[in-house]
C-alpha positions as CSV (number, residue, x, y, z in Angstrom):
1,M,37.9,13.0,-6.6
2,A,40.4,15.3,-5.1
3,A,38.1,18.0,-4.8
4,V,35.9,15.7,-2.4
5,N,38.6,15.5,-0.1
6,T,39.1,19.0,0.5
7,P,38.5,20.2,4.1
8,A,36.1,22.6,2.5
9,M,34.0,20.0,1.2
10,R,34.3,17.7,4.1
11,V,32.6,20.9,6.6
12,T,30.1,21.1,3.5
13,W,28.7,17.8,4.0
14,L,29.0,17.5,7.8
15,L,26.6,20.7,7.7
16,A,24.4,19.1,5.3
17,A,24.3,16.0,6.7
18,L,23.7,17.6,10.6
19,Y,20.6,19.8,8.4
20,F,19.2,16.3,7.3
21,L,20.2,14.3,10.4
22,V,19.6,15.9,12.9
23,P,15.8,17.1,12.5
24,L,15.3,13.5,11.5
25,A,16.7,12.2,14.7
26,C,14.6,14.4,16.5
27,S,11.9,13.3,15.1
28,V,12.6,9.4,15.5
29,W,13.5,10.7,19.6
30,F,9.9,12.1,19.9
31,T,8.1,9.2,18.7
32,V,10.1,6.2,20.7
33,Y,10.5,8.3,23.8
34,N,8.4,10.2,26.7
35,S,8.2,11.0,30.2
36,A,5.6,8.1,31.4
37,Q,7.0,5.2,29.7
38,G,10.4,6.2,28.4
39,L,11.7,4.6,25.9
40,S,9.2,2.4,23.8
41,L,8.0,1.0,20.0
42,A,4.0,1.6,21.1
43,P,3.5,4.4,18.1
44,Y,5.0,2.7,15.5
45,T,2.9,-0.7,16.5
46,E,-0.2,0.8,17.5
47,L,0.3,2.7,13.9
48,L,0.0,-0.5,11.7
49,V,-3.4,-1.3,13.0
50,T,-4.8,1.8,13.1
51,E,-8.0,2.6,11.3
52,G,-7.3,4.4,7.9
53,F,-3.6,3.6,8.0
54,A,-3.2,0.8,5.4
55,A,-6.0,1.9,3.2
56,S,-4.5,5.4,2.8
57,L,-1.1,4.2,2.2
58,L,-2.3,1.9,-0.3
59,L,-4.5,4.6,-1.9
60,S,-1.0,7.3,-2.1
61,L,1.0,4.4,-3.7
62,G,-2.1,3.7,-6.2
63,L,-2.1,7.0,-6.8
64,A,1.7,7.4,-7.6
65,A,1.9,4.7,-9.6
66,A,-1.2,5.6,-11.5
67,T,0.6,9.3,-11.9
68,I,4.1,8.1,-13.2
69,V,2.6,6.1,-16.0
70,L,0.5,8.7,-17.3
71,V,3.0,11.3,-16.9
72,L,5.6,9.3,-18.6
73,A,3.7,7.9,-21.3
74,L,2.4,11.6,-21.9
75,M,6.0,13.2,-21.4
76,L,8.4,11.0,-23.0
77,P,6.9,10.4,-26.1
78,A,6.7,14.4,-26.2
79,M,9.9,15.6,-26.0
80,I,11.1,12.9,-28.0
81,T,9.1,14.0,-31.1
82,V,9.7,18.0,-30.4
83,R,13.8,17.0,-30.3
84,L,13.4,15.4,-33.4
85,A,10.9,17.1,-35.8
86,A,10.3,20.5,-33.8
87,P,13.3,22.0,-32.1
88,G,11.8,25.1,-32.2
89,L,8.9,24.1,-30.0
90,R,11.4,23.2,-27.0
91,P,10.9,26.3,-25.6
92,V,7.3,26.6,-25.4
93,L,6.9,23.2,-24.5
94,E,9.2,24.4,-21.6
95,V,7.3,27.2,-20.4
96,V,4.4,24.9,-20.7
97,C,5.8,22.2,-17.8
98,T,7.1,24.4,-15.7
99,L,3.7,26.4,-15.3
100,P,2.5,24.9,-12.7
101,L,5.9,26.0,-10.5
102,V,4.4,29.6,-10.6
103,I,0.9,28.9,-9.9
104,P,0.0,29.1,-5.9
105,P,-1.3,25.6,-4.8
106,I,-4.4,27.0,-3.7
107,A,-5.2,29.1,-6.9
108,F,-4.7,26.0,-8.7
109,V,-7.1,23.7,-6.7
110,S,-9.7,26.3,-6.5
111,G,-9.6,26.2,-10.0
112,F,-9.1,23.0,-10.2
113,G,-12.7,22.5,-8.1
114,K,-14.7,25.0,-10.1
115,S,-13.9,23.0,-13.9
116,L,-14.9,20.0,-11.8
117,A,-18.1,21.5,-10.3
118,V,-19.0,23.3,-13.7
119,G,-18.2,19.9,-15.7
120,N,-20.4,17.9,-13.3
121,E,-23.6,20.8,-13.9
122,L,-22.8,20.6,-17.7
123,L,-22.3,16.8,-18.6
124,A,-25.4,15.9,-16.2
125,P,-27.8,15.1,-18.8
126,T,-25.3,13.1,-21.2
127,P,-23.8,10.3,-20.6
128,F,-20.2,11.2,-19.7
129,W,-22.0,12.2,-16.1
130,A,-21.7,8.9,-14.8
131,T,-17.9,9.1,-15.9
132,L,-17.3,12.5,-14.2
133,T,-18.8,10.5,-11.1
134,A,-16.2,7.3,-11.7
135,M,-13.4,9.6,-12.1
136,R,-14.3,11.6,-8.3
137,S,-14.7,8.1,-6.7
138,T,-13.3,8.0,-3.3
139,A,-12.0,4.6,-3.9
140,F,-9.5,6.0,-6.4
141,P,-10.1,9.2,-7.3
142,L,-8.7,9.0,-10.7
143,V,-9.5,13.4,-11.1
144,L,-6.6,13.2,-8.4
145,V,-4.3,11.4,-10.8
146,F,-4.6,14.0,-13.3
147,A,-3.8,16.8,-10.8
148,Y,-1.2,15.4,-9.5
149,V,0.1,15.3,-13.9
150,I,-0.2,18.6,-14.1
151,L,1.7,19.0,-10.4
152,V,4.9,16.9,-11.3
153,L,5.5,18.1,-15.0
154,P,8.5,20.4,-14.2
155,F,10.0,18.1,-12.3
156,V,9.6,15.5,-14.8
157,Y,10.4,17.4,-17.8
158,R,13.9,18.4,-15.9
159,A,14.3,14.8,-15.3
160,L,14.1,13.7,-18.6
161,D,15.6,16.8,-20.2
162,A,18.8,16.2,-18.6
163,G,18.5,12.4,-19.6
164,L,18.0,13.3,-23.4
165,R,20.5,16.1,-23.3
166,T,23.6,13.3,-22.8
167,M,22.4,11.1,-25.9
168,D,22.2,12.2,-29.4
169,V,18.6,10.7,-30.0
170,R,18.5,11.9,-33.4
171,T,22.0,9.6,-34.3
172,L,20.2,6.8,-32.1
173,V,16.7,7.0,-33.8
174,E,18.6,7.4,-37.7
175,A,20.8,4.7,-36.9
176,A,17.8,2.1,-35.7
177,R,15.4,3.2,-38.2
178,N,17.8,2.5,-41.4
179,L,18.6,-1.2,-39.5
180,G,15.1,-1.7,-40.1
181,A,13.7,-1.2,-36.6
182,S,10.0,-0.1,-36.2
183,W,9.2,2.9,-34.1
184,P,8.1,0.8,-30.8
185,H,11.0,-0.9,-30.9
186,V,12.9,2.5,-31.2
187,M,11.3,3.5,-28.1
188,F,11.8,0.7,-26.1
189,R,15.2,-1.3,-27.2
190,V,17.3,1.4,-27.8
191,L,15.4,4.8,-26.0
192,I,14.7,4.1,-22.7
193,P,17.4,1.9,-22.1
194,N,19.8,4.8,-22.4
195,L,17.1,7.0,-20.0
196,R,17.0,4.9,-17.1
197,S,18.5,7.3,-14.8
198,A,16.3,9.9,-15.6
199,L,13.3,8.1,-16.1
200,A,14.1,6.5,-12.5
201,S,15.0,10.4,-11.5
202,A,11.0,11.5,-13.0
203,A,9.4,8.3,-10.9
204,F,11.2,8.8,-8.0
205,L,10.6,13.1,-7.7
206,S,7.0,12.2,-9.1
207,L,6.1,9.4,-6.0
208,A,8.1,12.0,-3.1
209,L,5.0,14.5,-4.5
210,V,2.6,12.3,-4.5
211,L,3.1,11.3,-0.8
212,G,3.2,14.5,0.6
213,E,0.9,16.3,-1.5
214,Y,-1.7,17.2,1.2
215,T,-3.7,20.8,-0.1
216,M,-5.3,19.2,-3.5
217,A,-6.4,16.3,-1.7
218,S,-7.5,18.1,1.6
219,L,-9.4,20.4,-0.4
220,L,-11.1,18.3,-2.7
221,G,-12.1,16.0,0.4
222,Y,-9.8,13.2,-0.3
223,Q,-8.0,10.8,2.0
224,P,-4.6,9.6,1.0
225,F,-1.8,9.4,3.3
226,A,-1.1,12.8,4.0
227,V,-4.3,13.8,5.2
228,W,-4.9,11.1,6.7
229,I,-1.4,12.0,8.8
230,V,-2.7,15.6,9.5
231,T,-6.3,14.0,10.4
232,I,-4.7,12.6,13.4
233,S,-2.7,14.2,14.2
234,G,-4.7,16.2,16.6
235,S,-5.7,13.8,19.1
236,K,-2.2,11.3,18.1
237,G,0.7,13.4,18.0
238,Q,3.5,10.4,18.4
239,M,1.7,8.6,16.2
240,S,1.1,11.0,13.2
241,V,4.9,12.1,13.5
242,A,5.9,8.0,13.5
243,A,3.5,7.8,10.1
244,S,5.6,10.7,9.0
245,V,9.0,9.0,9.8
246,L,7.8,6.0,8.7
247,S,6.9,7.5,5.1
248,L,10.4,8.9,4.8
249,V,11.9,5.6,5.1
250,L,9.4,4.0,2.9
251,I,10.6,6.7,-0.1
252,W,14.2,6.1,0.6
253,A,13.4,2.2,0.6
254,L,11.9,2.9,-3.1
255,L,14.4,4.9,-4.0
256,L,17.1,2.6,-3.7
257,S,15.4,-0.7,-4.7
258,I,15.0,2.1,-8.1
259,S,18.4,3.1,-8.3
260,G,19.8,-0.4,-7.4
261,I,17.5,-2.0,-10.4
262,S,18.8,0.8,-12.6
263,R,22.1,0.0,-12.0
264,K,21.7,-4.1,-12.0
265,R,20.2,-3.4,-16.1
266,A,22.7,-0.8,-16.4
267,S,25.6,-3.5,-16.3
268,K,24.1,-6.0,-18.1
């Protein structure tokens, strides 16, 4: 704690606060002040009733929730299995999960769109064509969920890997199994409670990425919240910035909620 109170650390915290808070304060000031009306919250009140705001925000939140559930359902069992049964595959799993970081987003979305087009042609004569069409529905595009799962893999892997490194997975599993616990019991009553912080971090990172992702959704022709903000930015600059500020506040509120729930459960 003494190192935190040193002058160098205080200067570092001050510079970091200025770096993050000054642009945010300027954005808020831009949304609440103009030379004609002076101070006004009109952009925020208009935002709440603007066509497309609620639908795009709910769509993004739904996509984020589905992405979080799917990526955790895939990654957590895979990482635990590798640690228990095949430790030699950890480097392979790490490379596979971090590949999205080195693939340019435009290349990824181009390949993803081409794959959908080819799949549409190949599946047209089969019953699976209707399934693919339903997955591409504008009401809730599951294809975006699958794409987002790939995009968030590096962040989810790092968060879960950090959590797994803080615990002896093999000892916990062997102790629980020797006491007669089933595998579902081991997963949900032994391992997951010890990974609450890691799971919360993975969920928050996934939420932030999905809410702010623009390239993939725009090029595939969908309109979640980030795309909607850009759509209205040309004619309603103040409102688009207000929407960005509101989304940032929403993400921080969800982060604090997740952290609060994790701390309450950990203290029980």
